C-alpha positions as CSV (number, residue, x, y, z in Angstrom):
1,M,31.1,114.5,2.4
2,T,28.7,115.6,-0.3
3,D,27.4,119.2,-0.3
4,M,23.7,118.7,-0.9
5,N,23.2,122.5,-1.2
6,A,25.7,122.6,-4.1
7,I,24.0,119.7,-5.8
8,T,20.6,121.3,-5.4
9,Q,22.0,124.5,-7.0
10,L,23.3,122.5,-9.9
11,I,20.0,120.6,-10.5
12,E,17.5,123.4,-9.9
13,P,18.3,125.4,-13.1
14,E,18.0,122.2,-15.1
15,A,14.5,121.5,-13.7
16,E,13.4,125.1,-14.1
17,A,14.6,125.1,-17.8
18,L,12.2,122.3,-18.4
19,G,9.3,124.1,-16.5
20,F,9.5,122.0,-13.4
21,D,9.7,123.0,-9.7
22,L,12.3,121.2,-7.7
23,V,10.7,119.7,-4.6
24,R,13.6,117.8,-2.9
25,V,17.1,116.5,-3.6
26,Q,18.5,113.9,-1.2
27,F,20.7,110.8,-1.0
28,V,18.8,107.5,-0.2
29,A,20.7,104.4,1.0
30,G,20.5,101.7,-1.6
31,A,21.4,98.0,-1.7
32,D,24.4,98.4,-4.0
33,E,25.2,102.1,-3.9
34,P,23.5,105.4,-2.7
35,T,20.8,106.9,-4.9
36,L,20.7,110.6,-5.6
37,Q,16.9,111.1,-5.5
38,V,15.6,114.2,-7.3
39,M,11.9,115.0,-6.8
40,A,10.3,117.6,-9.1
41,E,6.9,118.5,-10.4
42,R,5.1,120.5,-13.0
43,P,3.6,123.4,-11.1
44,E,0.2,123.1,-12.9
45,T,-0.3,119.4,-12.1
46,G,2.0,118.6,-9.1
47,Q,3.3,115.6,-11.1
48,L,5.9,114.5,-13.6
49,N,5.2,111.9,-16.3
50,I,7.8,109.4,-17.5
51,D,9.0,111.6,-20.4
52,D,9.5,114.5,-17.9
53,C,11.6,112.3,-15.7
54,A,13.7,111.1,-18.7
55,A,14.3,114.7,-19.8
56,L,15.4,115.8,-16.3
57,S,17.5,112.7,-16.0
58,R,19.3,113.4,-19.2
59,R,20.0,117.1,-18.3
60,G,21.2,116.2,-14.8
61,S,23.4,113.4,-16.1
62,E,24.9,115.6,-18.7
63,K,25.6,118.3,-16.2
64,F,27.3,115.9,-13.7
65,D,29.3,114.2,-16.5
66,A,30.6,117.5,-17.7
67,L,31.7,118.5,-14.2
68,E,33.3,115.1,-13.7
69,E,35.3,115.5,-17.0
70,Q,36.5,118.9,-15.7
71,G,37.6,117.3,-12.4
72,N,34.9,119.1,-10.5
73,D,32.5,116.3,-9.7
74,P,30.4,117.5,-6.7
75,I,29.7,113.9,-5.7
76,D,32.7,112.0,-4.4
77,H,31.4,108.5,-4.6
78,A,29.5,106.1,-6.9
79,H,25.7,106.7,-7.0
80,R,22.6,106.2,-9.0
81,L,20.4,109.1,-10.2
82,E,16.6,108.7,-9.7
83,I,14.2,111.3,-10.9
84,R,10.6,111.1,-9.5
85,S,7.4,112.9,-9.0
86,P,6.2,113.6,-5.5
87,R,2.6,112.5,-6.3
88,I,0.6,111.9,-3.2
89,H,3.6,111.1,-1.1
90,R,4.8,114.7,-1.3
91,P,7.1,115.5,1.6
92,P,6.6,118.7,3.6
93,T,9.4,120.9,2.2
94,R,7.9,124.4,2.6
95,P,6.4,126.2,5.6
96,T,2.6,126.2,5.5
């Protein structure tokens, strides 16, 4: 079973290095294989643009690839990586 807390701890510093707040990390069932969905936002706008998504995708992929090469892949099955902005569909993730 995949440790989502460990995955979140791997992705969060990458998001923060780019100036983003991490909103949610979760696996979503897909037609072919599960998708690791990473939701982040710029604190000043509450959104990410396509270039932001691409930058976080590259950083996340590089991090996971390096861990896999070391034999420490935190995800034990095939998956897709999806980076997205919460936009208006922002899930409730913090107490109000």
